[in-house]
Steps between C-alpha positions, in 0.01 A plus 500: 500500500352320805453832681333657201274193455392518864440875479298462178302215652410718797399786276288262289329358810402844617426682174470235231129570445596832348666326206333401175444134437788490252733668748394252774559207264847610388600601850395166638683308226816701546519524880305197626543246221858615426452508125743711298388794291564294191287211623210730586537672163497171311193376688318832454591567139663836565855621511732465797514886517117505508497266799769704673301820443193348660690372800693827547174696489343264754803541731472880469131496591556277805802703617317828457210380710732399784669840481164670524340280766782345696276203581778241481736706712228538764421130486863405546540746792181362659630145461834593667319671787266200545808277514651718774175493697482124456859454620438723804185302590690170464780636724242614752349151506846352548582736789161437657573126529714601801227717659194301397280812503169405340413858397838555333464168320151592378604846383810368328288243315250769395788713365642194322165419342450864390848507338428176313168646370685809377743277309218318320 
């Protein structure tokens, strides 16, 4: 369930604005507030099945958008690549401690800063 919760949270962060207010509310209560379908149903005055239908539809909308756009997959790939660049820059700075080359140090710091900006 943890993996699905994380995945759904990512989908919601990227595409949540596409949902109706009711879908957003139920999705938030279920995934972020950890309320059960029964609790949401009781608080909303509808059946448990009605709540489930709203959440399943919201999940389908979010999943479909990721399949069409691939924005999360690209974001995750970009983050991994930025991490690799950052690690390489850090290694370069470490190696340069032996050589004390000012230009290498400056360039490595520029690369490091650029990688950190990409990760923001």
